[in-house]
C-alpha positions in Angstrom: 21.0 177.7 121.1 19.7 175.8 124.5 22.7 174.6 125.3 24.8 178.1 124.7 22.3 179.7 127.2 22.5 176.8 129.9 26.1 177.1 129.3 26.0 180.9 130.1 23.5 180.2 132.9 26.4 177.6 134.3 29.0 180.1 134.4 27.1 182.8 136.1 25.8 180.3 138.7 28.9 178.8 139.5 30.8 182.0 139.9 33.3 181.7 137.4 35.2 184.9 135.8 38.1 186.4 134.6 39.4 187.4 130.9 38.8 183.9 129.6 35.2 183.2 130.6 34.2 187.2 129.6 36.2 186.1 126.1 33.9 182.6 126.4 30.6 184.6 127.1 30.9 187.0 124.5 31.9 184.3 121.7 28.8 182.8 122.8 26.9 185.9 122.3 28.2 186.0 118.9 27.3 182.6 118.0 23.7 183.1 119.5 23.0 186.4 117.9 24.3 184.9 114.2 21.7 182.1 114.9 18.8 184.6 115.4 19.4 187.1 112.9 20.1 184.3 110.2 17.3 181.9 111.5 15.1 183.3 113.6 14.8 186.6 112.0 15.3 185.0 108.4 17.9 187.2 107.0 19.7 185.1 105.4 18.4 185.2 101.9 18.1 189.5 101.9 20.1 192.1 100.6 23.5 192.6 101.9 22.5 196.0 103.3 20.1 194.5 105.9 22.9 191.8 106.8 25.5 194.2 107.2 23.2 196.4 109.7 22.3 193.4 111.7 25.5 192.2 112.3 27.4 195.4 112.2 25.2 196.0 115.0 25.7 192.6 117.0 29.6 193.4 116.4 29.4 197.0 117.7 27.4 196.0 120.9 29.7 193.3 121.6 33.0 194.8 121.1 31.5 197.8 123.4 30.5 195.3 126.3 34.3 194.1 126.0 36.1 197.4 125.8 33.9 198.4 129.3 35.2 195.2 130.7 38.5 195.8 129.6 38.3 199.3 131.2 37.0 198.7 134.3 39.8 195.9 135.2 
């Protein structure tokens, strides 16, 4: 997760932009979100309902950010 965070920071600090960078950042967010949900929140072995709620929330927020970015172009 530290590598993904540093990569995200470097992209922002270097001023990279564009659709490819946004896609890369959103993929990074999804990977980090999955790691947090599974490992830190320890939801790996719980019922499907709890995992569906958490992963659903992650996808809804990520897709909302992508749509907002696409509409701003």
